[in-house]
C-alpha positions in Angstrom: -0.2 0.2 0.1 1.4 3.5 -0.8 1.9 6.7 1.0 4.4 9.3 0.9 7.9 8.0 1.9 6.0 5.2 3.7 8.3 2.4 2.6 11.5 4.2 2.9 10.7 5.3 6.8 9.0 1.7 7.5 5.5 0.6 8.2 3.8 2.4 11.1 1.6 0.7 13.5 -1.7 2.2 11.7 -0.3 0.8 8.3 0.6 -2.1 10.1 -3.3 -2.6 11.2 -4.6 -1.7 7.9 -2.5 -4.4 6.3 -3.7 -7.2 8.6 -7.0 -6.2 7.9 -6.5 -6.8 4.3 -4.8 -10.0 5.0 -7.3 -11.3 7.0 -10.2 -10.5 4.3 -8.1 -11.4 1.2 -6.9 -14.8 2.9 -11.1 -15.6 3.4 -12.1 -14.3 -0.2 -9.4 -16.0 -2.3 -10.5 -19.5 -1.5 -14.1 -18.9 -1.6 -14.0 -18.2 -5.3 -11.1 -21.1 -5.9 -13.3 -23.6 -4.2 -16.7 -23.1 -4.4 -17.4 -20.5 -7.4 -18.8 -21.5 -10.8 -16.7 -18.7 -12.5 -13.4 -19.5 -14.0 -11.9 -16.1 -14.0 -11.0 -14.0 -11.0 -9.5 -10.6 -11.0 -7.5 -8.7 -8.4 -6.6 -5.1 -8.8 -4.1 -3.1 -6.3 -4.2 0.2 -7.7 -1.9 2.0 -5.2 0.7 -0.9 -4.6 4.0 1.0 -3.7 7.0 -1.0 -4.3 6.1 -4.0 -2.1 7.3 -4.0 1.1 9.0 -1.5 3.4 12.4 -1.0 4.0 12.5 -3.6 6.8 11.2 -6.3 4.7 7.6 -5.6 6.0 5.4 -7.1 3.6 2.7 -4.5 1.6 -0.2 -5.5 -0.1 1.1 -6.8 -3.1 3.2 -9.4 -1.3 0.3 -10.5 0.9 -2.0 -11.0 -2.3 0.9 -13.3 -3.8 1.1 -14.8 -0.1 -2.4 -15.8 -0.1 -2.6 -17.0 -4.0 0.9 -19.3 -3.3 -1.2 -21.7 -1.2 -3.9 -22.3 -3.8 -1.4 -23.4 -6.8 -2.5 -26.5 -7.1 -6.1 -25.6 -6.3 -6.2 -23.1 -9.1 -4.9 -25.7 -11.9 -6.7 -28.5 -10.6 -9.9 -26.4 -10.9 -9.0 -24.9 -14.1 -9.3 -21.2 -12.4 -8.1 -18.2 -14.4 -6.4 -15.6 -11.8 -5.7 -12.1 -13.4 -3.5 -9.8 -11.0 -2.9 -6.2 -11.7 -0.7 -4.3 -9.3 -0.1 -0.3 -10.2 1.7 2.3 -9.1 1.7 5.9 -10.4 5.7 6.3 -9.1 7.9 5.0 -11.6 10.6 4.0 -9.3 8.1 2.3 -7.0 6.8 0.4 -10.0 10.0 -0.8 -11.1 11.1 -2.1 -7.8 7.8 -4.0 -7.4 8.1 -5.6 -10.9 11.6 -6.9 -9.7 10.0 -8.7 -6.5 7.0 -10.1 -8.6 9.5 -12.3 -10.4 9.9 -15.5 -7.9 5.7 -15.6 -7.8 5.4 -15.5 -11.8 8.2 -18.5 -11.9 6.2 -20.5 -9.0 2.5 -19.5 -10.1 2.7 -17.7 -13.1 4.3 -20.5 -15.1 1.2 -22.6 -15.0 -0.6 -20.3 -17.2 -3.3 -20.3 -14.7 -1.9 -16.9 -12.8 -1.2 -13.7 -14.9 0.4 -11.0 -13.1 1.0 -7.4 -14.4 2.8 -4.4 -13.2 1.6 -1.2 -14.2 2.8 2.4 -13.8 -0.1 4.9 -14.5 -2.5 7.0 -12.9 -5.5 5.7 -11.1 -8.1 7.5 -13.0 -6.8 6.2 -16.6 -6.0 3.0 -15.2 -9.4 2.4 -13.5 -11.0 4.2 -16.6 -9.4 1.7 -18.9 -10.1 -1.5 -16.8 -13.7 -0.7 -15.8 -15.4 -2.4 -18.9 -13.6 -5.4 -17.5 -14.6 -4.4 -13.8 -18.3 -4.0 -14.2 -18.5 -7.6 -16.3 -20.2 -10.4 -13.7 -16.9 -11.7 -13.0 -15.4 -12.1 -9.1 -13.0 -9.0 -8.9 -11.5 -7.4 -5.7 -10.3 -4.2 -5.9 -7.9 -2.2 -3.2 -7.5 1.3 -3.4 -5.4 2.8 -0.9 -5.2 6.1 -2.2 -3.3 9.0 -0.4 -6.1 11.2 1.0 -9.3 12.0 -0.1 -8.9 12.7 -4.0 -9.5 9.4 -5.9 -12.1 7.9 -5.0 -14.8 10.7 -6.2 -18.5 10.1 -6.2 -18.4 9.2 -9.5 -15.8 6.4 -8.7 -17.6 5.2 -5.5 -21.2 4.8 -7.9 -19.1 2.9 -10.6 -17.7 0.5 -7.6 -21.3 -0.1 -6.3 -22.5 -0.6 -9.8 -20.1 -3.7 -10.5 -22.1 -6.5 -9.5 -19.7 -9.0 -8.8 -16.9 -6.5 -7.4 -15.8 -6.3 -3.8 -13.7 -3.3 -2.9 -12.1 -2.2 0.1 -10.5 1.8 -0.2 -8.6 4.1 2.3 -10.0 7.8 2.8 -8.3 10.3 5.3 -11.7 10.9 7.3 -9.6 13.9 9.4 -8.8 15.7 6.1 -12.4 15.6 5.1 -13.4 16.9 8.7 -11.0 19.7 8.9 -11.4 20.8 4.9 -15.1 19.7 4.5 -15.9 23.7 3.1 -13.0 23.3 0.9 -14.0 23.8 -2.8 -11.6 21.1 -4.2 -12.6 18.3 -2.1 -16.6 19.1 -2.5 -15.7 18.9 -6.4 -14.9 15.4 -5.9 -17.2 14.7 -2.9 -19.7 16.6 -1.7 -18.7 16.2 2.0 -19.8 19.8 3.3 -23.2 18.7 4.1 -21.7 16.3 6.9 -22.2 17.5 10.4 -19.1 16.6 12.5 -18.9 17.2 16.2 -15.6 19.2 16.9 -16.0 17.4 20.5 -15.6 14.0 18.8 -12.9 13.3 16.1 -12.9 9.9 16.8 -16.0 9.6 15.2 -15.1 11.3 11.7 -14.8 8.0 9.9 -18.2 6.9 10.9 -19.4 10.4 9.9 -18.1 9.9 6.5 -19.0 6.0 6.3 -22.7 7.2 6.7 -22.0 9.7 3.8 -21.3 6.9 1.6 -24.0 4.8 2.6 -26.3 7.9 1.4 -25.2 7.5 -2.0 -26.5 3.6 -2.3 -29.9 3.0 -3.9 -31.3 -0.6 -2.9 -29.4 -3.8 -1.3 -25.7 -3.2 -1.2 -23.3 -4.1 1.9 -21.2 -1.7 3.2 -18.6 -1.7 6.2 -16.1 0.7 8.0 -12.9 0.4 10.0 -11.4 3.4 11.6 -7.5 4.0 12.2 -6.2 6.4 14.7 -2.6 7.6 13.9 -1.4 10.1 16.7 -4.1 12.6 16.8 -5.7 12.0 13.2 -8.3 9.6 12.1 -8.7 7.7 9.0 -10.1 4.7 7.8 -11.2 1.8 5.4 -14.5 1.4 3.7 -15.5 -1.8 2.4 -18.2 -2.8 -0.3 -19.9 -5.6 -1.6 -23.1 -6.6 -3.4 -23.2 -10.0 -1.4 -23.9 -10.6 2.4 -20.9 -13.2 2.5 -18.7 -10.2 1.5 -19.9 -8.1 4.6 -19.8 -11.2 6.7 -15.8 -12.2 6.1 -14.9 -8.1 6.7 -16.8 -7.9 9.7 -15.2 -11.3 11.0 -11.8 -9.8 10.1 -12.6 -6.2 11.8 -13.9 -8.1 15.0 -10.7 -10.4 15.1 -8.7 -7.1 15.2 -10.9 -5.2 17.4 -12.6 -7.7 20.0 -14.9 -5.1 21.6 -16.3 -3.4 19.0 -15.2 -4.8 15.5 -14.5 -1.3 14.0 -11.3 0.7 15.1 -8.0 0.3 16.4 -9.2 3.1 18.9 -11.7 3.5 21.4 -14.9 4.5 19.5 -15.9 6.9 22.3 -12.9 8.4 23.9 -14.7 9.8 27.1 -15.0 5.8 27.8 -12.4 5.3 30.6 -12.1 1.1 30.8 -13.1 -2.2 28.9 -15.4 -0.2 26.5 -17.4 1.3 29.2 -18.1 5.0 30.3 -18.1 6.2 34.1 -19.7 9.1 35.1 -19.3 10.9 38.5 -21.8 8.6 40.1 -19.9 5.4 38.6 -16.9 6.5 39.6 -18.3 6.6 43.3 -20.7 3.5 43.2 -18.3 1.6 41.3 -21.1 0.5 39.1 -20.8 1.4 35.0 -24.2 3.0 33.5 -23.0 3.0 30.4 -23.7 -0.2 28.2 -21.0 -1.3 25.5 -21.7 -1.8 22.1 -22.6 -5.7 22.2 -24.8 -4.9 25.5 -26.6 -2.1 23.4 -26.7 -4.7 20.1 -28.4 -7.4 22.7 -30.9 -4.7 23.9 -31.9 -3.9 20.1 -32.0 -7.7 19.1 -34.7 -8.0 22.0 -36.7 -5.1 20.5 -36.0 -6.7 17.0 -37.7 -9.8 18.7 -40.8 -8.3 19.5 -42.1 -10.1 16.1 -41.0 -13.7 14.9 -37.6 -13.1 12.8 -36.4 -15.9 10.6 -32.7 -17.0 10.7 -32.5 -15.4 7.5 -33.8 -11.9 8.9 -31.4 -12.0 12.1 -28.5 -13.1 9.7 -28.9 -9.6 7.7 -30.1 -7.7 10.8 -26.6 -8.9 12.6 -24.6 -7.5 9.5 -26.2 -4.4 9.0 -25.7 -3.8 12.5 -22.1 -4.0 12.3 -21.6 -7.4 14.2 -19.8 -10.4 13.3 -22.0 -13.6 13.0 -20.1 -15.7 15.6 -20.6 -12.4 18.4 -24.7 -12.4 17.6 -25.0 -16.3 17.8 -23.0 -16.2 21.3 -25.6 -13.3 22.4 -28.4 -15.6 20.9 -27.5 -18.8 22.9 -27.0 -16.4 26.0 -30.8 -15.1 25.7 -32.0 -18.6 24.9 -30.3 -19.8 28.3 -32.0 -17.1 29.9 -35.2 -17.8 28.4 -35.6 -14.3 27.1 -36.1 -15.6 23.5 -38.2 -18.5 22.0 -36.8 -20.6 18.7 -39.9 -21.8 16.9 -39.9 -24.4 14.3 -36.6 -26.0 15.3 -37.7 -29.5 15.9 -34.6 -31.0 14.2 -32.4 -28.2 15.2 -29.0 -28.9 16.8 -28.6 -27.8 20.5 -27.4 -24.0 20.0 -27.4 -23.9 16.5 -29.3 -20.6 14.8 -28.1 -21.4 11.3 -27.0 -17.8 10.4 -25.9 -17.5 6.9 -26.6 -16.1 3.7 -27.5 -19.9 2.1 -28.9 -21.9 4.7 -31.7 -24.2 3.8 -33.1 -24.3 7.2 -35.5 -21.7 8.5 -36.2 -21.3 12.2 -37.9 -18.4 13.8 -36.8 -16.2 17.0 -39.4 -14.2 19.0 -39.1 -12.6 22.5 -40.2 -14.5 25.3 -43.3 -12.3 26.5 -43.6 -14.3 29.7 -40.1 -13.4 30.8 -40.2 -9.9 31.8 -36.5 -9.9 32.9 
């Protein structure tokens, strides 16, 4: 992933978090389309690839992609898949260094004619425009757009990404820059962000605000996710998109494996909180009892409200994703609520104990409702 002088200085902790999240997602995305997809072709683009690794040998996004694919060389051949990887950087020197690093991969996987890897040296807008006719076809595609700042993923580009029917994407954006310069004419020509209402006292919320803005640009069913990254006093972030709920499920799984309390940041999402994700006001400090609910505690309450009418497992699955909660976390809460007899499960005569069948393609149907006889 590219940033000014980043490779010469070495990746900082915020960049490592970004790369870790990317690795976790791409490690789950690639085998999905190799093992269980009817599609022959798979496309992967890294538009700001940099030179591949930092001065200390820490692997950047291109080498992470190659690491993941190396594990499946035999499966790719056996299943007759065709993988097309495009790595790009506008900086010619970085592109040349990256080209040299890709030779070993080409010799191992490229020689089988099932993996094609190309290194390009072009401006993002030029390459994206040139490739978009391919991207928007119904071919499984993953796009990584690790732009520097906010200028490349314009409203127009975002809408094109969303319009591509089988494309998952992950892009970086400097939410702090948008917050600081939201009335700047140049920024608003690319992204109309002057309408975003930022709270000056809550800079840690700025990436969530930017994410909510992008949600307003979407019509119909589409799945967006976010992850906020703090570097010193500034806040940046990643925005993920997919037409398929399984894409968001995998992104949330990666996010919650990094942020086990909230699944959305490498920092406290409310920096008035003092310990373990809970806020202590003056009364709390005296009593030793927290009156602030954690994200999962609040979500549990929302689930119970949601169960005021019976909900199918498919509905619960979607509700979990739209709430930004990983499926395992939701299952844990459902098991707790069932044990406490606060919910009832209908239609589960052949149901395994503790199973709720939350998946995008479950062939089992159950219904969950609030137990109105239990007022706890």
